[in-house]
C-alpha positions in Angstrom: 44.2 12.6 -2.6 46.8 13.0 -5.3 45.9 10.7 -8.2 49.5 9.7 -9.2 50.8 8.9 -5.7 47.5 7.5 -4.4 46.7 5.0 -7.3 49.4 2.6 -6.3 48.4 2.7 -2.6 44.7 2.3 -3.3 45.4 -0.5 -5.7 47.5 -2.4 -3.1 44.7 -2.0 -0.5 42.0 -3.1 -2.9 44.1 -6.2 -3.7 44.4 -6.9 0.0 40.6 -6.5 0.4 40.1 -9.3 -2.1 42.1 -11.7 0.1 40.5 -14.7 1.8 42.7 -14.2 4.8 40.8 -12.1 7.3 44.0 -10.9 8.9 44.7 -9.2 5.6 41.1 -8.5 4.6 39.9 -6.6 7.7 42.6 -3.9 7.9 42.2 -3.3 4.1 38.4 -2.8 4.5 39.0 -0.4 7.4 41.5 1.6 5.4 39.1 1.8 2.4 36.3 3.0 4.7 38.5 5.8 6.0 39.3 6.9 2.4 35.5 7.0 1.4 35.4 10.7 2.4 38.8 11.7 1.0 38.7 14.1 -2.0 40.0 12.3 -5.1 39.3 8.8 -3.8 36.6 8.1 -6.4 38.7 9.4 -9.2 41.4 6.8 -8.2 38.7 4.1 -8.2 37.5 5.2 -11.6 41.0 4.8 -13.0 41.4 1.4 -11.5 38.1 -0.2 -12.6 38.5 1.2 -16.1 42.0 -0.3 -16.4 41.3 -3.6 -18.1 44.8 -4.9 -17.5 44.2 -5.2 -13.7 42.9 -8.2 -11.9 39.1 -8.7 -12.4 38.4 -9.1 -8.7 40.2 -5.9 -7.8 38.3 -4.0 -10.6 35.0 -5.5 -9.4 35.7 -4.3 -5.8 36.6 -0.8 -7.1 33.4 -0.4 -9.0 31.4 -1.6 -6.0 33.1 1.0 -3.7 32.4 3.6 -6.3 28.8 2.7 -6.6 28.3 2.7 -2.8 30.0 6.1 -2.7 27.4 7.5 -5.1 24.7 6.5 -2.7 26.4 8.2 0.3 28.3 11.2 -1.0 27.1 12.3 -4.4 24.2 14.5 -3.4 25.2 18.1 -2.5 23.5 18.0 0.9 25.2 14.8 1.9 27.8 14.9 4.8 31.3 14.8 3.2 29.7 15.4 -0.3 32.0 15.1 -3.3 33.1 18.5 -4.7 31.5 19.7 -7.9 34.9 19.7 -9.6 35.5 16.1 -8.9 31.9 15.1 -9.9 32.4 16.9 -13.2 35.6 14.9 -13.9 33.9 11.6 -12.8 30.9 12.2 -15.0 33.1 12.7 -18.0 35.3 9.7 -17.3 32.3 7.4 -16.9 31.1 7.9 -20.5 34.4 8.2 -22.2 34.4 4.6 -23.4 31.9 1.8 -23.4 34.3 -1.1 -23.9 34.2 -3.0 -20.6 35.0 -6.7 -21.5 33.6 -8.3 -18.4 29.8 -8.7 -18.3 29.4 -8.4 -14.5 31.6 -5.3 -14.3 29.8 -3.8 -17.3 26.5 -4.2 -15.6 27.8 -2.6 -12.4 29.2 0.4 -14.3 25.8 0.8 -16.1 24.0 0.8 -12.8 26.3 3.3 -11.2 26.0 5.6 -14.3 22.2 5.3 -13.8 22.6 6.3 -10.1 24.5 9.4 -11.0 21.9 10.2 -13.8 19.1 9.9 -11.2 20.7 12.9 -9.3 22.3 14.9 -12.1 20.5 14.2 -15.5 19.7 16.3 -17.4 20.6 19.5 -15.5 24.2 18.8 -14.4 24.7 16.1 -17.1 23.1 17.2 -20.3 25.6 15.3 -22.5 24.7 11.9 -21.0 21.8 11.0 -23.3 23.3 12.3 -26.5 26.5 10.4 -25.8 24.5 7.2 -25.2 22.5 7.7 -28.4 25.6 8.1 -30.5 27.3 5.2 -28.8 24.6 2.7 -29.6 25.0 3.5 -33.3 28.6 2.4 -33.5 29.5 -0.7 -35.4 31.8 -2.3 -32.7 29.7 -5.0 -31.1 31.1 -4.7 -27.6 30.8 -0.9 -27.5 27.3 -1.0 -28.9 26.1 -3.6 -26.4 27.7 -1.8 -23.4 26.2 1.6 -24.5 22.8 -0.1 -25.0 23.0 -1.7 -21.5 23.8 1.7 -20.0 21.0 3.3 -22.0 18.6 0.8 -20.5 19.7 1.3 -16.9 19.6 5.1 -17.2 16.1 5.0 -18.8 14.9 2.6 -16.1 16.2 4.8 -13.3 14.9 8.0 -14.7 11.4 6.5 -15.3 11.1 5.6 -11.6 11.3 9.2 -10.4 7.9 10.3 -9.1 8.1 14.1 -8.3 6.1 16.2 -10.7 9.2 18.1 -12.0 11.1 14.9 -12.6 8.1 13.4 -14.4 8.1 16.4 -16.7 11.8 16.0 -17.4 11.2 12.3 -18.3 8.3 13.2 -20.6 10.6 15.7 -22.4 13.4 13.1 -22.6 11.0 10.5 -24.0 9.7 12.9 -26.6 13.2 13.6 -27.8 14.4 10.0 -28.1 11.3 7.8 -28.7 11.6 7.7 -32.5 15.2 6.7 -32.2 14.4 4.0 -29.6 11.7 2.6 -31.9 14.0 2.5 -35.0 16.8 0.9 -32.9 14.5 -1.8 -31.7 13.1 -2.5 -35.2 16.7 -2.7 -36.6 17.9 -5.2 -34.0 14.7 -7.3 -34.2 14.8 -7.5 -38.0 18.5 -8.4 -37.9 17.8 -11.2 -35.4 15.0 -12.7 -37.5 17.2 -12.6 -40.6 20.1 -14.3 -38.9 17.9 -17.0 -37.3 16.4 -17.8 -40.7 19.8 -18.4 -42.2 20.9 -20.5 -39.2 23.6 -18.2 -38.0 23.2 -19.0 -34.3 26.1 -17.0 -32.8 25.2 -13.8 -34.7 21.5 -14.3 -33.9 22.3 -14.6 -30.2 24.2 -11.2 -30.2 21.3 -9.6 -32.1 18.7 -11.1 -29.7 20.6 -9.6 -26.7 20.4 -6.2 -28.4 16.7 -6.7 -29.2 16.0 -7.5 -25.6 17.8 -4.4 -24.3 16.3 -2.0 -26.8 12.8 -3.5 -26.0 13.5 -2.9 -22.3 14.3 0.7 -23.1 11.1 1.1 -25.1 9.0 -0.5 -22.3 10.1 2.2 -19.9 9.6 5.0 -22.4 6.2 3.8 -23.5 4.8 3.1 -20.1 6.2 6.1 -18.2 7.1 8.6 -20.8 3.7 9.9 -21.8 0.7 11.5 -20.1 -1.8 10.5 -22.7 0.0 8.0 -24.9 -3.0 7.2 -27.1 -2.6 10.5 -28.8 0.9 9.6 -30.0 0.7 7.6 -33.2 4.2 6.3 -32.8 3.4 4.8 -29.4 0.3 3.1 -30.6 2.1 1.9 -33.7 4.7 0.3 -31.5 2.1 -1.4 -29.3 0.3 -2.8 -32.3 3.6 -4.0 -33.7 4.2 -5.9 -30.4 1.5 -8.4 -31.5 3.1 -9.0 -34.9 6.5 -9.4 -33.4 5.2 -11.8 -30.7 3.8 -14.1 -33.5 7.1 -14.0 -35.3 9.1 -14.9 -32.1 6.6 -17.6 -31.2 7.1 -19.2 -34.6 10.8 -18.9 -34.1 10.5 -20.8 -30.8 8.7 -23.6 -32.6 11.6 -24.1 -34.9 14.5 -23.6 -32.5 15.9 -26.6 -30.7 15.8 -26.7 -26.9 19.6 -26.8 -26.7 20.0 -23.8 -29.0 21.8 -20.9 -27.3 19.0 -18.5 -28.3 16.2 -20.5 -26.8 16.3 -19.1 -23.2 16.8 -15.5 -24.4 14.0 -15.9 -26.9 11.5 -17.0 -24.3 12.7 -14.0 -22.1 12.0 -11.7 -25.0 8.6 -13.2 -25.6 7.7 -12.6 -21.9 9.0 -9.1 -22.1 6.6 -8.4 -25.0 3.7 -9.4 -22.7 5.1 -7.3 -19.9 5.0 -4.3 -22.2 1.3 -4.9 -22.7 0.6 -5.6 -19.1 2.4 -2.6 -17.8 0.8 -0.3 -20.3 -2.7 -1.6 -19.4 -1.9 -1.1 -15.7 -0.7 2.5 -16.1 -2.9 3.7 -19.0 -6.1 1.6 -19.0 -8.0 4.1 -21.2 -5.2 4.5 -23.7 -5.2 0.7 -23.9 -8.9 0.6 -25.1 -8.0 0.3 -28.8 -5.8 -2.7 -27.8 -8.4 -4.6 -25.9 -9.9 -6.5 -28.8 -6.5 -7.5 -30.2 -5.2 -8.5 -26.8 -8.1 -10.7 -26.1 -8.1 -12.3 -29.5 -4.3 -13.0 -29.3 -4.4 -14.4 -25.8 -7.4 -16.6 -26.2 -6.2 -17.9 -29.5 -2.8 -19.0 -28.2 -4.0 -20.2 -24.8 -7.5 -21.7 -25.4 -7.4 -23.0 -29.0 -5.2 -25.3 -31.0 -3.3 -22.4 -32.4 -1.0 -22.4 -29.4 -0.2 -26.1 -29.4 3.5 -26.9 -29.8 4.4 -23.2 -29.4 3.4 -21.8 -26.0 5.3 -22.4 -22.8 4.1 -22.1 -19.2 5.2 -18.6 -18.4 3.8 -17.3 -21.6 0.4 -18.9 -20.8 0.5 -17.3 -17.4 1.2 -13.9 -18.9 -1.7 -14.3 -21.4 -4.0 -15.3 -18.6 -2.9 -12.3 -16.6 -3.6 -10.0 -19.6 -7.2 -11.5 -19.9 -7.7 -11.2 -16.2 -6.6 -7.5 -16.1 -8.9 -6.6 -18.9 -11.8 -8.5 -17.3 -11.3 -7.0 -13.8 -10.2 -3.6 -14.8 -12.1 -1.0 -12.7 -11.7 1.6 -15.5 -13.7 -0.6 -17.8 -16.7 -1.1 -15.4 -19.6 1.2 -16.0 -21.3 2.8 -13.0 -24.7 1.5 -11.9 -26.0 4.7 -13.2 -24.8 4.6 -16.8 -25.0 8.4 -17.2 -22.2 8.7 -14.6 -19.8 6.6 -16.7 -17.2 8.2 -19.0 -17.4 7.6 -22.7 -14.0 5.8 -22.5 -15.4 3.3 -19.9 -18.5 2.6 -21.9 -16.4 2.0 -25.1 -14.1 -0.4 -23.3 -17.1 -2.2 -21.7 -18.7 -2.5 -25.1 -15.6 -4.1 -26.6 -15.4 -6.6 -23.7 -19.0 -7.5 -23.9 -18.8 -8.1 -27.7 -15.8 -10.4 -27.3 -16.9 -12.5 -24.3 -19.9 -14.2 -26.0 -21.4 -17.4 -24.6 -19.4 -19.7 -26.9 -16.1 -17.9 -26.1 -16.8 -18.1 -22.4 -17.8 -21.7 -22.6 -14.6 -22.7 -24.4 -12.4 -20.8 -22.0 -14.0 -22.4 -19.0 -14.0 -25.8 -20.6 -10.3 -25.6 -21.4 -9.5 -24.3 -17.9 -11.2 -27.3 -16.3 -10.2 -30.0 -18.7 -6.7 -28.9 -19.7 -5.0 -26.5 -17.3 -6.4 -27.5 -14.0 -5.9 -31.2 -14.2 -3.5 -32.8 -11.7 -0.3 -34.0 -13.2 1.2 -37.4 -12.5 3.7 -35.8 -10.2 1.0 -34.1 -8.2 -1.0 -37.3 -8.0 2.0 -39.0 -6.5 2.5 -36.3 -3.9 -1.2 -36.6 -3.0 -1.0 -40.3 -2.5 2.2 -40.0 -0.4 1.1 -37.1 1.9 -2.3 -35.5 1.3 -1.8 -32.9 4.1 1.5 -31.7 2.7 0.1 -31.6 -0.8 -2.8 -29.5 0.2 -0.6 -27.1 2.1 1.7 -26.7 -0.9 -1.2 -26.2 -3.2 -2.7 -23.4 -1.1 0.5 -21.7 0.0 2.0 -18.5 -1.2 0.6 -15.6 -3.2 2.3 -16.2 -6.6 -0.8 -16.4 -8.7 0.7 -14.0 -11.2 3.7 -16.3 -11.9 2.5 -19.9 -11.5 0.1 -21.7 -13.8 -2.2 -23.5 -11.4 -3.0 -20.4 -9.2 -3.3 -18.3 -12.2 -5.8 -20.7 -13.7 -7.9 -20.6 -10.6 -7.8 -16.8 -10.4 -8.8 -16.4 -14.0 -11.7 -18.9 -13.7 -13.0 -17.1 -10.6 -12.7 -13.6 -12.1 -14.4 -14.6 -15.3 -17.1 -16.4 -13.4 -17.8 -13.4 -11.1 -17.8 -11.0 -14.0 -20.1 -13.0 -16.3 -22.1 -14.9 -13.6 -25.4 -14.4 -15.5 -24.0 -16.4 -18.4 -22.0 -18.9 -16.5 -24.2 -19.7 -13.5 -26.2 -22.3 -15.4 -22.9 -23.8 -16.6 -21.7 -24.1 -13.0 -25.0 -25.6 -11.9 -24.7 -28.2 -14.6 -21.2 -28.9 -13.4 -22.4 -29.4 -9.9 -25.1 -31.9 -11.0 -22.6 -33.8 -13.1 -20.2 -34.1 -10.1 -22.8 -35.7 -7.9 -22.9 -38.8 -10.0 -20.6 -41.8 -9.7 -17.4 -42.0 -11.8 -15.8 -45.0 -13.3 -12.7 -45.6 -11.2 -10.9 -47.0 -14.2 -11.3 -43.7 -16.1 -8.4 -41.7 -14.7 -9.1 -38.6 -16.9 -12.7 -38.5 -15.9 -11.6 -38.6 -12.2 -9.1 -35.8 -12.8 -11.7 -33.7 -14.5 -14.2 -34.3 -11.7 -11.5 -33.3 -9.1 -10.7 -30.2 -11.1 -14.4 -29.3 -11.2 -14.8 -29.7 -7.5 -11.8 -27.6 -6.7 -12.7 -24.8 -9.0 -16.3 -24.7 -7.6 -14.9 -24.3 -4.2 -12.4 -21.7 -5.4 -15.2 -19.7 -7.1 -17.0 -19.4 -3.8 -13.9 -18.7 -1.7 -14.7 -15.4 0.1 -18.4 -16.3 -0.4 -18.3 -18.8 2.5 -22.0 -19.7 2.4 -21.8 -21.3 -1.1 -18.5 -23.1 -0.7 -19.3 -24.7 2.6 -23.0 -25.2 1.8 -21.9 -27.2 -1.3 -19.3 -29.3 0.6 -21.5 -29.9 3.6 -24.7 -30.6 1.7 -22.8 -33.5 0.1 -21.1 -34.5 3.4 -24.1 -34.6 5.8 -26.7 -35.3 3.1 -29.1 -32.5 4.2 -29.8 -31.2 0.7 -29.9 -32.2 -2.9 -29.2 -29.1 -4.9 -27.0 -26.1 -4.8 -29.2 -23.2 -5.8 -27.6 -20.1 -7.3 -29.2 -17.0 -8.6 -27.8 -14.0 -10.4 -27.6 -11.9 -7.2 -26.3 -14.8 -5.0 -22.7 -13.6 -4.8 -23.1 -11.9 -1.5 -22.9 -13.7 1.8 -26.3 -14.2 3.3 -26.1 -15.1 7.0 -29.7 -16.1 7.3 -29.3 -18.7 4.5 -26.1 -20.0 5.9 -27.2 -20.4 9.6 -29.0 -23.8 9.1 -25.6 -25.2 8.2 -23.6 -23.3 10.8 -23.7 -25.8 13.7 -23.0 -28.9 11.7 -20.3 -27.1 9.7 -18.6 -25.7 12.8 -18.7 -29.0 14.5 -17.1 -30.8 11.6 -14.4 -28.2 11.2 -13.6 -28.4 14.9 -13.4 -32.2 14.6 -11.0 -31.8 11.7 -8.9 -29.4 13.6 -8.5 -32.0 16.4 -7.8 -34.9 14.0 -5.2 -33.4 11.7 -1.6 -33.6 12.8 0.5 -31.2 10.6 0.8 -27.7 11.8 0.2 -26.3 8.3 -3.1 -28.2 8.0 -4.2 -27.0 11.4 -3.4 -23.5 10.3 -5.6 -23.8 7.2 -8.5 -25.2 9.3 -8.1 -22.4 11.7 -8.2 -20.0 8.8 -11.5 -21.4 7.6 -12.9 -21.2 11.1 -11.7 -17.6 11.4 -13.5 -16.8 8.1 -16.7 -18.3 9.3 -16.6 -16.5 12.7 -15.8 -13.3 10.9 -18.8 -13.7 8.5 -21.5 -14.7 11.0 -20.1 -12.5 13.8 -22.3 -12.6 16.9 -24.3 -15.5 15.5 -21.3 -17.8 16.3 -21.8 -17.4 20.1 -23.8 -20.6 20.7 -21.2 -22.8 19.0 -17.8 -21.6 20.1 -17.7 -23.2 23.5 -15.7 -26.3 22.3 -13.3 -24.1 20.4 -12.7 -21.8 23.3 -11.9 -24.8 25.6 -9.6 -26.3 23.0 -7.5 -23.2 22.0 -5.6 -23.0 25.3 -4.5 -26.6 24.8 -3.5 -26.0 21.2 -1.6 -22.9 22.2 0.4 -24.9 24.8 1.1 -27.7 22.3 2.3 -25.2 19.6 5.0 -23.6 21.8 7.7 -24.6 19.2 5.5 -23.7 16.2 5.2 -19.9 16.0 3.3 -19.8 12.7 0.6 -22.0 14.1 0.4 -19.6 17.1 -0.1 -16.8 14.6 -3.1 -18.7 13.2 -4.4 -19.1 16.7 -4.0 -15.3 17.3 -6.0 -14.6 14.1 -8.8 -17.0 15.3 -8.8 -15.2 18.7 -9.1 -11.9 16.9 -12.3 -13.0 15.2 -13.6 -14.8 18.3 -13.3 -11.6 20.3 -15.1 -9.6 17.6 -17.8 -12.2 17.5 -18.3 -12.4 21.2 -18.1 -8.7 21.8 -18.4 -7.7 25.5 -18.7 -11.4 26.4 -15.1 -11.9 25.3 -14.3 -10.8 28.9 -14.8 -14.4 29.9 -11.8 -15.3 27.8 -9.4 -13.0 29.7 -7.8 -15.8 31.8 -6.4 -17.3 28.5 -6.5 -14.2 26.3 -4.5 -11.7 28.4 -1.5 -13.9 29.0 -1.5 -14.6 25.2 -1.4 -10.9 24.5 1.2 -10.4 27.2 3.6 -12.9 25.6 2.9 -11.9 22.0 3.7 -8.2 22.6 6.6 -8.6 25.0 9.7 -7.7 23.0 12.0 -9.3 25.5 10.5 -12.7 24.6 11.9 -14.3 21.4 8.5 -15.3 20.0 7.5 -11.7 19.6 9.4 -11.7 16.2 6.6 -13.9 14.8 3.6 -13.0 17.1 3.9 -9.2 17.5 1.8 -8.0 14.6 -1.1 -10.4 15.3 -0.7 -9.9 19.0 -1.1 -6.2 18.7 -4.2 -6.7 16.6 -5.7 -9.0 19.2 -4.8 -6.5 22.0 -6.6 -3.8 20.1 -9.8 -5.7 19.4 -9.8 -6.9 23.0 -9.8 -3.3 24.2 -12.4 -2.2 21.6 -14.8 -4.9 22.9 -14.0 -4.7 26.6 -16.9 -3.5 28.7 -14.6 -2.2 31.4 -10.9 -1.9 32.4 -9.6 -4.7 34.5 -6.4 -4.6 36.6 -4.9 -7.4 34.4 -5.8 -5.5 31.2 -4.3 -2.3 32.6 -1.1 -4.2 33.6 -0.4 -5.4 30.1 0.3 -1.8 29.0 3.7 -2.2 30.7 4.7 -3.7 27.3 4.0 -0.5 25.4 7.1 1.5 26.4 9.5 -1.0 24.7 7.2 -1.2 21.7 7.3 2.5 21.2 11.1 2.4 21.4 11.1 0.0 18.4 9.7 2.7 16.1 8.6 -0.1 13.7 5.8 -0.5 11.2 3.6 -1.6 14.1 3.6 1.9 15.6 0.2 2.7 14.1 -1.4 -0.1 16.0 0.4 0.9 19.1 -1.2 4.4 18.9 -4.6 2.8 18.3 -4.1 0.7 21.4 -3.2 3.8 23.5 -6.3 5.6 22.2 -8.4 2.6 23.1 -7.2 2.7 26.7 -8.0 6.4 26.8 -11.5 5.8 25.6 -11.9 2.8 27.9 -10.9 4.5 31.2 -8.9 7.6 30.9 -8.6 8.4 34.6 -7.2 5.1 35.8 -5.0 4.7 32.7 -3.5 8.2 32.7 -2.9 8.2 36.4 -0.7 5.1 36.0 0.9 5.7 32.6 0.7 9.4 31.6 4.2 10.3 32.8 5.9 7.4 31.0 3.7 8.0 27.9 4.6 11.7 27.7 8.3 10.8 28.1 8.0 8.2 25.3 6.2 10.7 23.0 8.9 13.4 23.6 11.5 10.9 22.5 9.5 9.7 19.5 8.9 13.2 18.2 12.7 13.8 17.9 13.0 11.2 15.1 9.7 10.2 13.5 7.9 10.5 10.1 5.3 13.1 9.6 2.6 10.4 9.7 4.0 9.2 13.0 4.1 12.7 14.4 0.4 13.1 13.5 -0.4 9.8 15.3 1.3 11.0 18.5 -0.5 14.3 18.3 -3.9 12.6 17.8 -3.3 10.7 21.1 -2.8 14.0 22.9 -5.9 15.4 21.2 -7.9 12.4 22.4 -6.6 12.9 25.9 -7.7 16.5 25.9 -11.1 15.5 24.4 -11.7 12.9 27.2 -10.2 14.9 30.0 -9.9 18.6 29.2 -9.0 19.6 32.8 -6.3 17.2 33.7 -5.2 16.3 30.2 -3.2 19.5 29.5 -1.3 19.1 32.8 -0.4 15.5 32.1 1.0 16.2 28.7 2.2 19.7 29.4 5.8 19.0 28.2 4.5 18.4 24.7 2.3 21.6 24.4 5.0 24.2 24.0 6.2 22.5 20.8 2.6 22.5 19.6 2.2 26.2 20.3 5.6 27.0 18.7 4.6 24.9 15.6 1.5 27.1 15.1 3.2 30.5 15.4 6.1 29.3 13.3 3.7 28.2 10.5 4.3 24.4 10.5 4.6 23.6 6.8 2.9 20.2 6.7 -0.9 20.8 6.6 -1.9 17.6 8.3 0.5 18.4 11.2 -0.7 22.0 11.4 -4.3 20.8 11.4 -3.6 18.6 14.4 -1.7 21.3 16.2 -4.7 23.6 15.9 -7.0 20.8 17.1 -5.0 20.4 20.3 -4.7 24.1 21.0 -8.3 24.6 20.2 -9.3 22.0 22.9 -7.1 23.8 25.5 -8.3 27.3 24.6 -12.0 26.3 24.5 -12.2 23.9 27.5 -9.4 25.0 29.8 -8.9 28.8 29.5 -6.9 28.9 32.8 -4.3 26.5 31.5 -4.2 28.3 28.1 -3.3 31.5 30.0 -0.4 29.7 31.8 0.8 28.2 28.5 0.7 31.7 26.8 2.8 33.2 29.6 5.3 30.3 29.4 5.7 30.8 25.6 6.1 34.6 26.1 8.9 33.8 28.6 10.6 31.2 26.5 10.5 33.3 23.3 11.4 36.6 25.0 8.3 38.3 23.5 5.4 40.3 24.9 2.4 38.1 25.8 0.1 40.1 23.5 2.5 39.7 20.6 2.5 35.9 21.1 -1.3 35.9 21.2 -1.6 38.1 18.1 0.8 35.9 16.2 -1.2 32.8 17.2 -4.5 34.2 16.1 -3.1 35.5 12.8 -1.5 32.2 11.9 -4.6 30.3 13.0 -6.8 32.4 10.6 -4.2 32.2 7.8 -3.9 28.4 8.0 -7.5 27.5 8.6 -7.6 25.9 5.1 -5.2 23.3 6.4 -8.0 21.9 8.5 -10.3 19.6 6.5 -12.2 17.7 9.2 -15.6 19.5 9.9 -15.3 18.8 13.6 -11.9 20.5 13.9 -13.1 23.4 11.8 -16.0 24.0 14.1 -13.7 23.5 17.1 -11.5 26.3 15.7 -14.4 28.6 15.4 -15.6 27.9 18.9 -12.1 28.3 20.3 -11.4 31.6 18.7 -14.8 32.9 19.6 -14.1 32.0 23.2 -11.6 34.9 23.3 -14.7 37.2 23.2 -15.9 39.4 24.8 -12.6 41.2 25.2 -11.2 44.7 25.6 -7.7 43.4 24.7 -6.4 45.5 21.8 -4.8 42.5 20.0 -8.0 40.4 20.1 -9.9 43.4 18.8 -7.3 43.9 16.0 -7.9 40.3 15.0 -11.7 40.6 15.3 -12.1 40.4 11.5 -10.2 37.1 11.3 -12.2 35.6 14.1 -15.5 36.5 12.4 -14.2 35.1 9.1 -13.4 31.8 10.7 -16.7 31.7 12.4 -18.6 32.3 9.2 -16.6 29.6 7.5 -17.6 27.3 10.4 -21.2 28.2 9.8 -20.9 27.2 6.2 -19.4 23.9 7.3 -22.0 22.8 9.8 -25.3 24.6 9.1 -28.0 22.9 7.1 -31.2 24.4 6.0 -34.5 22.9 7.1 -36.5 22.3 4.0 -39.8 22.8 5.8 -39.1 25.8 8.0 -36.3 27.4 5.9 -34.3 28.0 9.1 -30.7 26.9 9.7 -29.6 24.2 12.2 -26.2 22.9 13.3 -25.9 19.4 11.8 -23.2 18.4 14.4 -25.4 18.7 17.4 -26.3 15.5 19.3 -28.9 15.7 22.0 -29.2 12.0 23.2 -27.5 8.7 23.0 -28.7 6.3 20.3 -27.3 2.8 20.2 -25.2 2.6 17.0 -26.9 0.3 14.6 -25.2 -1.7 11.9 -26.7 -2.6 8.5 -26.3 -6.1 7.0 -23.1 -4.8 5.3 -21.6 -3.4 8.4 -20.1 -4.9 11.5 -22.1 -4.4 14.8 -20.9 -1.6 17.0 -18.2 -2.4 19.5 -18.1 -1.3 23.1 -15.6 1.4 22.0 -18.0 2.7 19.4 -20.5 3.2 22.2 -18.0 4.9 24.4 -17.1 7.3 21.6 -20.8 8.1 21.1 -21.1 8.8 24.8 -18.0 11.0 24.7 -19.5 13.0 21.8 -22.5 13.9 24.0 -20.1 15.8 26.3 -18.0 17.4 23.5 -18.7 21.1 22.9 -18.3 20.4 19.2 -21.5 18.2 19.4 -23.3 20.0 22.3 -22.8 23.7 21.6 -24.7 25.3 18.7 -22.1 27.4 16.7 -25.0 29.7 15.5 -26.1 30.3 19.2 -22.5 30.6 20.4 -21.6 33.3 17.8 -24.8 35.2 18.6 -24.0 35.2 22.4 -20.4 36.2 21.9 -21.2 39.1 19.6 -24.0 40.3 21.9 -21.6 40.1 24.8 -18.9 42.0 22.9 -21.5 44.7 21.9 -22.5 45.1 25.6 -18.8 45.4 26.6 -17.6 48.0 24.1 -20.9 49.8 23.4 -22.8 50.2 20.2 -20.4 52.6 18.6 -17.3 50.5 19.5 -19.1 47.4 18.2 -19.9 49.0 14.9 -16.3 50.0 14.5 -15.3 46.4 15.0 -17.9 45.1 12.5 -16.7 47.6 9.9 -13.4 45.8 9.8 -15.2 42.7 8.4 -15.9 42.4 4.7 -19.5 43.4 3.8 -20.1 40.1 2.0 -19.1 38.2 5.2 -21.3 40.4 7.3 -24.3 39.7 5.0 -23.7 35.9 5.2 -23.4 36.2 9.0 -26.7 38.1 9.3 -28.4 35.5 7.1 -27.2 32.7 9.4 -28.3 34.6 12.5 -31.8 35.4 11.4 -34.3 34.7 14.2 -31.9 35.7 17.0 
């Protein structure tokens, strides 16, 4: 595309593309789309959007097309990629001038420069950063601002790259510009404070904008530009300076009128200061240790004492609370139960926290939370009076605790209480007792404080269902007088909760029937689900009424898909609680699953995720395969075609059918399933590929004779992947697991497969076999699961005894793998000193669950029974090696056998002999 002749044409089409008339607009868009891959098109766009005399809308459109073109055609490997010559010209043109007068276009140009930098900086664009650094030093206000804006977007983009080589480049970049970035920020900050002091609002607003941008740059450099930032004095100096600057800016906000043009930007800058601290704490908790004391002092002072009155605003309070919460809950600051296992950094941080959170400090924080931050406002009281159900729904909805004051208050109170429950349990007990007394209805504040206290108590025990519901229902049904808490009471105790289970469940069920709003019914169902989940099988005597009511509620909620989602969640926990008895729910349960997972039905958009989960737990708890349960699988073919985020659960469901009744299931669906898998493997992620292969592996495990025949179309690609040296370890590991099953448990089919591969690849059968064994031995380290490692050893050993020259050539490798397998599975008996295979299972033991574990499902039992037939768990590797070596010795004679053993490393032979002592 010739620049001179094309510019006029492109300008005309861009102008047409800004038209409101679709008859003009559509052809123009089509023409622009055709030009996207034309050489020189982006150079024309650059000339147009940098020409400030042209119409703003046309320039805006030009810059957008340019930006989109970077995404599609800038990378060298992209189809229709831009030439290196044109890219060189474009890079130079983008940073020639930073003088764009229109803010929105300036922002877009900065973003597109950052997009180019993500691909090309610093290797193909080494001049970018030096140019930006020089440009932010100029005196011209507009150029300085635009350069600083670009500097920020470039820094932001480069800091987001995660590959190790890119991280190293960003570390180097940060090291070279950090001092400059600090001085730039200090300069603009000081300038702003001076200008605001003398009342020059317009100049102050300009300086504040530059302060904000330079701080954004520093935030990215500080958080992402250092491996161990605490060793850099300049970094730590900047972070300590943040607190001083925060105080200065907060004082400024006290003195600036609400209508002042700086007010909004000032508050944004204050919040950005807190984000610097929060991000640094999140990314570098140990480097933050020296800032813990100051952060806590600062936050508590402004949020929980009179120091913040008249200064702080809601979002700043939220940020300070988040900072306290992150320090309190930070895993890096929690010592191990065995103190000796804790790092010195952890112990130091914990020491600082403990010294700060004294009894008086904790008391004052909790008192202010209850009496100041958690009180209902007049507006909220009005909402409560007008529509209590709607108010409750709004209060409990969403997950924005990081950004809203009330949820943030709740979360902070809960986290502090759980972290310091030894100190605060007596305080909460005292609060409980005080709430049980009567309150003067004329004293509005006292009523609000009581309400806040009750709400917070319930919030504290949320997730510890026993205490929340015990408290509420002890009051409600007058069966107890005191809520007893002890230091170790923050774990759910089913035995302690059971006396209240029947009455609690009955009352909740009554509430579910009485309330009318869908959102309220959803919340009641959520609580019921939590109870069922916690008590599990203990719920069985009490669920009859709920089981009878849910079909009616399902029918009534036909137009309310979110309520149906809540019903599905309840059913999931019901099935888990009922176990094998959930079969009695099938007349209602299976049609629900059928509807929820049928992609031809509109409700599937809302119900699919929960429907799949319900389908899965139903199969896991099913005692047998019914015709109706088998029929539902007809939905799976369309689900696999979706290739959505639900694929993982789809594979789990397929595996569950295989474990439940492989013969019936595979006879009906193996052909369709194999066809779907072949299509999926053409375009799927590595993780998805592994999930498909694991299904095939499970089929071979359950049915080693018919399984390979049923999934025969998939096996050549598995074999080819092995001999080609599949580069992804997790995929290679699964390939070897599949072929190991075939080789060990269906030697006849393995021979047929070997012949097929030799024919397809045009190679000798022995050459294919040798390549397979060689690659297997070479990539054994890709296999991390002990079961698969033992399987590989058993599979390769199954090739012995043999007179085949290739197998004898690979004898050394087979022995090496076998000895590795012995190291994996053999444990020494401390009494006898002999070795035994730790993977052997001799009889079925009912899987037992501890108090912390869920009881075994029917599928768990099926897997255990399957393991009793699996060579990995029934064949002693030690015995198998001995028998195979003995058979090889008998086949080739003593001299021939010694010749084979001499190919094995003497250290490996010594280890083998030690393992085989006693044979």
